[in-house]
N, C-alpha and C positions, 0 to 999 in steps of 0.2 A: 884132370880134363875139365871138370866143371869150373875150377879157379881160372884156367887159361881162357875159357870161353867168356867169363865175366870180364876179365882184363881186356880182351880184344874188343868186347862190346863198348866198354867205357872209353877206350882209345878212339874208337870209331865215332862216338858221340862228341868228343872234344874236337876232332878234326872237322866234323860237320859244322859245329858251332863257330869255329874260327873261320871257316869258309863263308858262312852266312854273314858274319860280322864284316869281313873284308868286302864281300859283294855288296853289302848295304851302303858302302861309301861310294860306289861307282855311279855317277850320274847317268851313264848310258843305260844302266840296268833299271833304275827307278823312274827315269823320265822327269825328275825334279831338278831344279837348279841347285847348284852347290851353294852353301851358306858363305857369306863374306868372311874372310879371315879375321876382320876387325870386329865382328859382332853380328847382330841381326841385320837383315837386308834393309838397305836405306830406303827412304820414302821416294816416290816418283819425283823427278825434277819438276819444279814449277815452271809455268809459262814464262818465256823471256820478257823482261820489262823494256818497253820502248823508251829510248832516251827522251828526256824532256826537251821539246823544241826550244831553240834560242828565242828569247823575247824579241819581237820586232815591232816597229812603230805601226800603229793602226790608226787609220783616219788621217785627215788633213792636219797640218800644223796649226798652232794657236798663238795668239799674241798675249804677252803678259805685261802687267803694269810694273815694269822693272824699276827698282830704286836707283840702279846705276845702269848705264848703257854706254859701252865703248869708253869706259873710264870717266864718264860725265855723271853727275849726280842729278837725280830728279829734284827740280827746284820746288820749294814749298813756300808758305807764307805769302808775302806780297808778290813774289816772282812766279807763283804757281798759276796755271791756267784756271780761269773761272768759267770759261765757256768753250764751245767747240768752234775754233776760228775758221775752219775749212769744212764745207759741206762734204760729208763722207760718202754721199750717195744713199740709195735706198738701204735701210737697215731692216733685216728680217729676223725672225725668231732663231736663236742659236748663234747669231753673229756677235762679235765683241768689238767695240770701238775703244782704242787706246790713244789718248792724246796728252802730251806732256811737254813741258819745257825742261831741257837738260843743260847743265852748265858745269864748269870746273869748280873746284873747292874754293878758289880765290874769287869766283864770280867775275873773272876777267873776260871781256868781250861780250857780244850779244849771245843770249841763250839759243840753243838749237831747238826749234819747234818741230815736234814729231807728231804724226797722225797716221794711224793705220787701222785696218779692219781685217777680220779673219772670217772663215767659212763663207767666202764670197760665192754666191750661186752662179754668177755669170763669168765670162772671160775676165780674168783678173787683170789682163793688160788694158782692157777698157776701163776697169775701175781705177787703175793707176792713172790713166789719161784724165779721168774725171778729177782725181786728186791733184794732178799737175795743174789743171786749169784753175781749180779752186785756190791753190797756193799762189799762182800768178795774180789772181784777183786780190788775194790777201795783201801782197806787196805792192798792189796798184801798178802793175806793169802796163805800160801804154801799148796797146796793140798796134798803133801806127809805127812802132819801132820794129815790127816784125815778130815772128814767132820764134822764140829760142829753140834751137835744135838740141834734142837729147842725144848724148853720146853714151855708148855702152861702157860698163865698168865690170871688171872681173867680179863675179858674185860671191866667190868664196865657197866654203863647204856646204852651205845651204842651197846652192844652186839657184835655179830660176833665172830671172832676168833683172839686172840692176842697171839703171840709167841715171845720168845727171845732166842737167842743163844749166847754162850760165845765163841768168837774166840780168845782164849788164852790158854796157857798151865798151867796157874795159876788160882786161884780162882777169880781173877779180871783181868781186861784188857779191850779189845774191846768187847763191847756187842752190838749186832744188834737186834733190836726189829721190829716186823712187825704186821700189822693188815690186815684182809680181811673180808669184809662183803658183803652185797647184791650187791653193785655197786662200792666200793672203795677198794684200796689196797695201803699200804704205809709202809715205813721202816724208821728207824732212827738209827744213829750210836752214841753210848755213849762210849767215851774213858775213860779208867781208872775207870771203874765202875764194879758193880756186877750185876748178873741177877736180884736179888730182887730190888735193887735201880733203875736200868734202867727200869725194867718193871713198877714199880710204877710211875716213871716220864713220861714214854711213854703214859700210860693211861691218865694221867693228861693233857698232851699235846694234845692228840687226842680230848679231850672235846672242845678245842678251835679251832682245825683245821678242824673238820668235822661237818657239819650242815645238 
């Protein structure tokens, strides 16, 4: 009888231990989260990172002293400009004046005289009108012949306003083109040209001179 009692007591202890082990694995009994099957619990997720915004142009455009413009080279040596041929208007701190002669590699034909300013504080259309008048004085246009009328030109990807005027009594001759946009104004003189040819070349030059 004593041996039977000991055996029953041992069996009862084994069953109780097995029940305790199985019960310890039940999350609803312990109130603790179950461990991840792959190992220790992972660290909390970090805050999501905002995507880097796409870089955008800030501030007004500027003019550059380009070595080439519209396929024409900046002329140097005896053909380079030594002064400012056209009054650019009032220049204030932060403004840039660019003025150059541009020509083709063979130096055929008259050079293209370019003059422009950036960071213009006033209406750039008025600054362009000032540059137009200065260029007409430069070529010694006779006011008694009338005021040449500016015609609009497709401005291209840089937008703004582009105009050209023919300072000649024939269909070709001196053509003056000018642009005006949010912060820049510029003009160029094309000798022995037409409105169509000068306008096309002027827009191409602008792509290299304005950034």
